C-alpha positions as CSV (number, residue, x, y, z in Angstrom):
1,M,187.0,70.2,120.7
2,P,188.6,73.9,121.4
3,L,186.3,77.0,121.8
4,S,187.0,80.5,122.4
5,D,184.1,83.3,123.0
6,N,184.9,85.3,120.0
7,S,182.1,87.4,120.4
8,G,182.4,89.9,117.6
9,M,183.3,87.3,115.4
10,N,180.9,88.0,112.0
11,N,179.0,84.7,111.1
12,A,178.0,85.0,107.5
13,T,176.5,81.4,107.1
14,S,172.9,81.5,106.9
15,L,171.7,79.1,109.6
16,Y,174.4,81.0,112.4
17,K,173.4,84.7,110.8
18,R,173.4,87.2,113.7
19,H,174.1,85.2,116.2
20,R,176.9,86.7,118.8
21,F,178.5,83.5,119.6
22,P,180.0,81.4,117.2
23,S,178.6,78.5,115.1
24,E,181.0,75.9,117.4
25,I,180.1,77.0,120.8
26,I,176.6,76.6,119.9
27,Q,177.2,73.4,118.1
28,Y,178.6,71.9,121.0
29,A,175.8,73.2,124.0
30,V,173.3,71.7,121.7
31,W,175.4,68.2,121.3
32,L,175.8,68.6,125.1
33,Y,172.4,68.7,125.6
34,H,170.8,66.1,123.9
35,R,174.0,63.6,124.1
36,F,174.2,63.5,128.1
37,N,171.7,64.0,130.7
38,L,172.4,68.0,131.7
39,S,170.7,70.7,131.8
40,H,170.9,74.1,130.5
41,R,172.5,75.5,133.7
42,D,175.4,72.3,133.9
43,I,176.2,73.0,130.2
44,E,176.1,77.0,131.2
45,D,178.8,76.1,133.9
46,L,180.7,73.8,131.6
47,L,181.1,76.7,128.9
48,A,182.3,79.4,131.7
49,E,185.0,76.6,133.0
50,R,186.0,77.1,129.2
51,G,185.8,81.2,129.9
52,I,182.3,81.4,127.4
53,T,180.1,83.4,129.1
54,V,176.8,82.5,128.1
55,S,173.4,82.5,129.9
56,Y,171.5,79.2,130.5
57,E,168.6,80.9,128.4
58,S,170.7,81.6,125.4
59,I,171.3,77.7,125.5
60,R,167.9,76.8,126.0
61,L,166.9,79.0,122.7
62,W,170.2,77.0,120.4
63,C,168.7,73.7,121.8
64,N,165.0,74.8,120.2
65,K,166.3,76.9,117.3
66,F,169.1,74.6,115.8
67,G,168.3,71.2,117.8
68,P,165.1,70.0,114.7
69,E,167.2,71.6,112.4
70,Y,169.9,69.3,113.0
71,T,168.1,66.8,113.2
72,K,166.4,67.6,110.0
73,R,169.5,67.4,108.3
74,L,170.5,64.0,110.1
75,K,167.6,62.5,108.6
76,C,168.4,63.4,105.4
77,R,172.1,61.4,105.8
78,H,170.4,58.4,107.4
79,Q,171.3,55.7,105.5
80,G,168.4,53.8,106.5
81,F,166.6,51.2,109.0
82,G,166.3,47.5,109.5
83,D,163.5,45.3,108.3
84,T,161.7,44.5,111.7
85,F,160.2,47.5,114.2
86,Y,160.1,46.8,117.8
87,I,156.9,48.9,118.8
88,D,155.7,49.9,122.1
89,E,153.8,52.8,124.2
90,V,154.2,54.3,127.5
91,F,152.0,57.3,129.3
92,V,153.7,60.2,130.3
93,K,151.9,63.0,132.0
94,I,152.7,66.8,131.0
95,G,151.0,69.6,132.6
96,G,148.8,67.6,134.5
97,K,147.6,65.1,131.7
98,Q,148.3,61.8,130.4
99,Q,149.5,61.4,127.1
100,Y,151.1,58.5,124.9
101,L,154.8,58.1,123.9
102,W,154.8,56.2,120.7
103,R,158.2,55.0,120.3
104,A,159.7,52.0,117.2
105,V,163.1,51.0,117.3
106,D,164.9,48.4,114.5
107,Q,166.7,45.4,115.4
108,D,169.8,47.5,115.5
109,G,168.7,49.4,118.4
110,E,168.4,52.6,116.6
111,V,165.2,55.0,117.1
112,V,162.6,54.9,114.1
113,D,160.7,57.2,115.5
114,V,159.0,58.6,118.5
115,F,155.8,60.4,118.8
116,L,153.4,61.5,121.5
117,Q,149.6,61.2,121.5
118,A,146.5,61.9,123.8
119,R,145.6,58.3,122.8
120,R,146.5,54.7,122.4
121,D,143.2,53.8,120.4
122,G,143.1,52.5,116.2
123,A,143.2,55.5,114.7
124,T,146.1,56.5,116.7
125,A,148.2,53.6,116.2
126,K,146.7,54.0,112.4
127,R,148.6,57.6,112.7
128,F,151.9,56.6,114.1
129,F,152.0,53.6,111.8
130,K,152.0,55.8,108.7
131,R,154.6,58.0,110.0
132,L,157.1,54.9,110.4
133,L,156.1,54.1,107.1
134,K,157.3,57.7,105.7
135,N,160.1,57.5,107.6
136,H,161.1,53.6,106.6
137,Q,160.0,54.8,102.9
138,G,158.6,51.2,102.5
139,E,156.8,48.1,104.5
140,P,158.8,46.5,107.1
141,R,159.3,43.0,107.1
142,K,157.8,42.4,110.6
143,I,156.4,44.8,113.2
144,V,156.8,43.2,116.9
145,T,154.5,44.9,119.6
146,D,152.6,43.6,123.0
147,K,149.0,42.5,122.6
148,L,147.4,46.2,122.6
149,R,144.3,45.5,120.1
150,S,145.1,48.7,118.3
151,Y,148.4,47.5,117.2
152,G,146.7,44.8,115.0
153,V,144.1,47.2,113.7
154,A,147.0,49.6,112.3
155,H,148.9,46.2,111.1
156,R,145.7,44.7,109.1
157,E,144.6,47.9,107.2
158,L,148.2,49.7,106.6
159,I,151.0,46.7,106.1
160,P,149.1,43.2,106.0
161,E,151.6,41.8,104.3
162,A,154.6,42.5,107.3
163,L,154.3,39.6,110.2
164,H,153.0,40.6,113.4
165,D,154.6,39.0,116.2
166,T,153.1,39.9,119.9
167,A,154.7,36.9,121.8
168,Q,155.2,37.3,125.9
169,Y,159.1,39.0,125.7
170,A,159.4,39.6,122.2
171,N,159.4,43.2,122.5
172,N,161.5,43.3,125.6
173,R,163.8,45.8,122.8
174,A,161.0,48.6,122.4
175,E,160.4,48.6,126.5
176,L,164.0,48.7,126.9
177,S,164.5,51.8,124.6
178,H,162.4,54.0,126.6
179,Q,165.0,54.0,129.6
180,P,166.9,56.7,128.3
181,T,163.8,58.8,127.4
182,R,162.9,58.3,131.3
183,V,166.2,59.2,132.7
184,R,165.9,62.5,130.8
185,E,162.6,63.0,132.0
186,R,163.7,62.7,135.5
187,G,166.5,65.2,135.1
188,M,164.4,68.0,133.4
189,R,161.8,67.5,136.4
190,R,158.9,66.3,133.6
191,F,158.1,67.4,130.4
192,K,156.1,71.3,130.3
193,S,154.7,70.5,127.0
194,T,153.7,68.2,124.5
195,R,155.2,70.4,121.7
196,Q,158.6,70.7,123.9
197,A,158.5,67.0,124.6
198,Q,158.1,66.2,120.8
199,R,160.4,68.5,120.0
200,F,163.1,67.3,122.5
201,L,162.5,63.2,122.1
202,S,162.7,63.7,117.9
203,V,166.3,65.7,118.3
204,H,167.4,63.4,121.0
205,A,166.6,60.1,118.8
206,S,168.3,61.3,116.0
207,V,171.9,62.0,118.3
208,Y,171.0,58.9,120.1
209,N,171.0,57.2,116.6
210,L,174.1,58.8,115.5
211,F,176.2,57.9,118.6
212,N,174.6,54.4,119.4
213,L,178.4,52.8,118.1
214,G,177.5,49.4,120.4
215,R,180.1,49.8,122.4
216,H,180.1,46.4,124.1
217,L,180.0,45.1,120.6
218,V,183.2,45.6,119.3
219,S,186.9,46.2,120.3
220,A,188.2,49.5,121.7
221,S,190.3,50.6,118.4
222,H,186.9,49.9,116.6
223,Y,184.8,51.9,118.4
224,R,187.0,55.0,118.7
225,D,187.1,54.6,114.9
226,L,183.3,54.7,114.6
227,R,182.9,57.4,117.2
228,Q,185.2,59.6,114.4
229,G,182.8,59.1,112.3
230,A,180.1,60.1,114.3
231,F,182.0,63.1,115.3
232,A,182.3,63.9,111.8
233,S,178.9,63.3,110.5
234,W,178.2,65.6,113.5
235,G,180.2,68.6,112.4
236,S,179.0,67.8,108.8
237,V,175.3,68.4,109.4
238,T,175.8,71.4,111.7
239,A,178.7,73.0,109.7
240,T,176.4,75.4,108.2
């Protein structure tokens, strides 16, 4: 991806209006941050190596502003999730307080939703299930959870027709899906606030879904084709 510091370039598109740097540089920086385990300072150095002088603080502001907008566009273009949801929650400490990160993935490993909440009771589970139903635009055929009673409450009241599997080890897929987040959390030296964490995790999930191409399941040539398609989709949602 060729990049150059066209600082004086007049960007006429509404999304990037009044930004000194060309949209291509902004898109690239936001992609790097959410695709790889890099800090804003790391990206500052990577851009500097290409002759682009931009501060890590500007990169942070780009990620905060453009990441959610890109995510919104990616969700609009998403083809839909599978009919089985694997749901799990883990605790994260933010600002010295324990929070719970709820996550649902489908049978293909795509992240349906991530949601930070202060509790993990029945009311909280129902709130999360309502978000899932909205994202899925309908009731899943099956949900897989651990034996936390809150899941049973939400299942009975919101999606009683769906199968509910709580067998031991059945939910390993959801538990493993937390690992990329844990890696990023350590790299960021913990999340600083609930708002910042929710914003980052939502964007990270969308970028992960786009580039989660099952490399170990397909041939090298097929993977390259899939990767080119993902790059094309990213270019499309970040273009204007």
